C-alpha positions, 0 to 999 in steps of 0.5 A, spaced: 440 145 527 433 143 530 428 147 527 422 143 527 418 148 530 419 153 524 413 154 519 413 150 513 415 155 507 413 151 502 406 153 498 401 148 497 396 151 492 390 147 490 389 146 482 383 151 483 387 156 486 393 156 481 388 156 475 385 162 478 391 165 479 394 164 472 387 167 469 387 173 474 395 175 473 396 173 466 389 173 463 390 166 461 384 161 460 386 155 463 384 148 459 389 143 463 393 144 469 397 139 473 403 139 478 410 138 477 415 136 482 420 141 486 424 142 492 421 147 496 417 151 491 411 149 487 410 148 479 404 147 475 404 145 468 399 150 465 395 148 458 391 154 455 385 154 450 390 154 444 394 148 447 400 153 449 404 150 455 406 154 460 410 153 467 407 157 473 412 157 479 410 159 486 416 161 490 416 158 497 414 164 502 421 164 505 425 166 499 419 170 496 421 175 502 428 177 498 425 181 492 431 184 490 434 177 489 428 175 485 428 181 481 436 179 479 434 172 477 428 174 473 432 179 469 438 174 468 433 169 465 430 175 461 437 177 459 439 170 457 433 169 453 434 175 449 441 173 448 440 166 444 441 162 450 436 156 451 432 159 457 425 160 459 421 166 456 418 170 462 411 171 461 409 178 463 402 179 467 397 183 464 400 189 467 407 188 464 410 185 470 415 180 470 414 177 477 409 178 482 408 178 489 401 175 491 398 174 498 394 167 498 392 162 503 394 155 502 391 152 508 396 155 514 395 162 514 395 168 509 402 169 506 406 172 500 409 168 495 413 170 488 409 168 482 412 167 475 409 164 469 414 162 464 414 158 457 414 151 457 421 148 454 420 141 451 425 135 452 427 131 457 432 132 463 439 129 463 437 125 469 432 121 464 437 121 458 444 117 457 448 122 453 454 121 449 461 124 451 460 129 445 453 131 448 457 132 454 462 136 451 457 141 448 453 141 455 460 144 458 461 149 452 454 151 453 454 152 460 461 156 459 457 161 454 451 162 459 456 164 465 460 168 460 454 172 458 452 173 465 458 177 466 455 182 462 449 183 466 454 188 471 455 192 465 447 193 463 442 198 465 435 194 465 431 200 463 427 196 458 426 189 462 418 189 463 417 195 468 423 193 473 428 197 476 435 196 475 437 190 480 442 190 486 447 185 484 450 185 491 444 181 493 448 175 489 454 175 494 452 171 500 457 169 504 453 165 509 450 161 503 451 153 505 450 151 497 456 156 495 462 151 494 466 156 498 462 154 504 463 146 503 466 146 511 459 148 513 457 141 511 460 139 518 454 142 522 449 137 519 453 131 519 449 128 525 444 126 519 448 121 517 447 117 523 453 113 523 453 111 516 460 109 514 460 114 508 460 120 514 468 118 515 469 119 508 466 126 508 469 128 514 476 127 511 474 130 504 472 136 508 479 137 512 482 136 505 478 142 502 480 146 508 487 145 507 488 144 500 482 148 497 481 154 501 488 157 501 487 157 493 480 160 493 483 167 492 486 165 485 479 163 483 476 168 478 470 170 481 463 170 476 456 170 476 454 163 476 448 159 475 450 155 481 445 149 480 447 146 473 444 139 475 441 133 471 434 135 472 435 143 471 438 141 463 433 139 458 435 136 452 432 133 445 434 128 441 437 129 434 441 124 429 445 118 430 443 118 438 446 125 439 442 130 443 442 138 444 441 142 450 434 145 449 433 148 456 437 151 462 432 151 468 432 154 475 436 160 477 434 160 484 441 159 486 444 164 481 450 167 485 456 171 485 461 165 485 467 162 481 468 160 474 471 153 477 465 152 481 460 152 475 465 147 472 465 142 478 457 143 480 456 141 472 461 135 472 458 132 479 451 132 477 452 129 470 456 123 473 450 121 477 446 117 473 451 116 467 453 109 465 460 111 465 461 117 470 469 117 470 468 119 462 464 125 464 469 130 467 473 130 461 468 132 456 465 137 460 471 140 462 473 140 454 467 144 452 468 149 458 475 150 456 473 151 449 470 158 451 473 159 458 480 156 460 481 154 467 487 157 471 492 152 474 489 153 481 482 152 479 484 146 475 488 143 481 482 144 486 477 141 481 477 134 484 476 136 491 471 141 489 467 136 485 467 132 491 465 138 495 459 139 492 457 131 492 458 132 500 453 138 500 448 135 496 448 128 500 448 131 507 443 137 505 439 132 502 438 128 508 437 133 512 432 136 508 428 129 507 428 129 514 425 135 515 420 134 509 419 127 509 413 128 504 418 130 499 423 125 500 423 122 494 425 128 490 430 131 495 434 124 495 435 124 488 443 125 489 443 120 495 441 114 490 447 114 486 451 119 490 454 114 495 457 109 490 460 115 486 463 118 492 466 112 494 469 110 487 472 117 487 475 117 494 478 110 492 481 112 486 483 119 489 485 126 486 491 124 482 488 118 478 481 122 477 484 128 475 489 125 470 483 122 467 479 128 466 485 132 463 487 127 459 480 126 456 479 133 455 485 134 451 482 129 446 475 133 444 474 138 439 468 141 436 464 137 431 
């Protein structure tokens, strides 16, 4: 795991470089520009002379090498937007491209970065908001609707999508992706970052249970193209009446993958539990919303608890690993760790049977309203 000598792939454009790039590629006259937080990429909030807001996204140089995957991500965003899902609009360049490779020097030599300009979606992230359980029901429903729509990509010809050729969907299947829930046991290779934390033993036991209980059932899970990272910072909400909220945006398709429906449910439940004042109430609400669109089968339901725990282990361990690798971005990267340890201990103490019983009982009480 020692890759301390590896070149830092993160872009570090100055505000002036980002301004010049926006004007050159998109013909936008920048009136204001500021940086936004990100894991490995670089995001800028851009305001043009008319007051219109955009997000300029510069993708890290390592992921920018996989142009086929970036093309599929871009087309997925465009497809979902055109089919009424609350995702960003990808703004074409002055030459009609939905993404553009741009070579630039951020201070450590010239490198090629993938650039996108996208519309700005107003609202607050779920991480900044306390949602009602009925709000969470509708989040689960919307995520299921999104995944259902994503399956239609396989049936389409992308002839009219911004001068882009038909995508190679096989790039969405990566058997070595450490963030795939199928690969939860790969967390073991990174456990040294726990540095003796008592939680390390809980994670070890959880991984062993994943191997013995979940792995044999994966063949019964239904495969699907999924967002893969419906976390509390990738879902934007806006307030409506009576203290309720509606989803106004789903962000960041960088983990778009060929996974399984139940993985998307587990990922959404895990992240939305993190800062909720009543975390155990989250699972039933998300599950009910999801199953109003796509019903889970018996094997998927039977593994839901261990999949939620698996994603929590992934997020905590990989977060610690990357925080040590990029200490200057530690606060952002360790977002899960702040509440994750307490949540993992709580879930593990209660156990699979009790937690799933609550989720399934709660799920049976919801309806559209």
